[in-house]
N, C-alpha and C positions, 0 to 999 in steps of 0.2 A: 400705058398711061404715061402722060407727058410729065415733065420735070415741072414743078413750081417755077415761077419767075420770080417770086419774093422768098428770101430767107430771111428769118429773124434769129439772130444770135442773142441769147438771154441767159439769163441765171434765175434758179428758183428764189422766190421772196424779193425779188427786184420791183420796186414800186414803178419805176421808169419802163420796165420791160413790159408789165401789166398795161401800162398807158399805151405803149407803142402797140401791143396785140391788139388792144381795142381799136386803133387806128387802122392796123393792117386789116384786121377782120371785116372791118365795115367797108373800107375800099375794094377789098378783094371780092366781098359778096356784091357789091354793087357792080362790078366788072366783069364777074363771071371767072375771076382767076384763082389760083390755088396759091397757098403759101406754106412754107416749112419753117418748123421752129425748132432750133438746136441749142442744147444746153452747153454753154462754154465749160461748166464743170466736169463734163464727161470726157474731156481731151485736153490734157495738160498744153499742148500747142495753140488750142483755141483760147485758154485761158492766158498764156504770154502775149498772145495777139490782139485781143480784145479786152483784157480784164479791166482795164481804165475806162473804157469806152462804152462799155454795154448799155442799153441795148444797141446792137449794131444791125442796120437793115442793107441787104443787097437786093437789087433789083437786076435781073439778067445777068447774074455771075460778077456785077460790079458793084463796089461799095457805094450806097446810096445816103444814108443817114446813120449819125450815132446819137445817142442819147435821147434825143427826141424825133419823132416822125411827123414831118408836116404833110397833113392831109392832102391839101392842094399840089405839092411836089411831088407825092407819091403817085396820084392819080395821073397826072401830066406824064409821069416815066413811064406808067403802064398802058397809055393811050397814044403815044406816039411811035 
């Protein structure tokens, strides 16, 4: 099994995280990509690192977006 190219760092109950998840799910489904979601609440280091910026999106191991996910930008990152 391959590693997902997209990782969403989120927190339960976060409305921006729900919006980001919707965009990520749509783009990944259209492109046949997988994504992983990680709750920062499960890891104190992730809370320290991303606490004020969630949701945070990584593509191919590099930070891509925070707070909002731009669908066009995400699609471009996954097709280049």
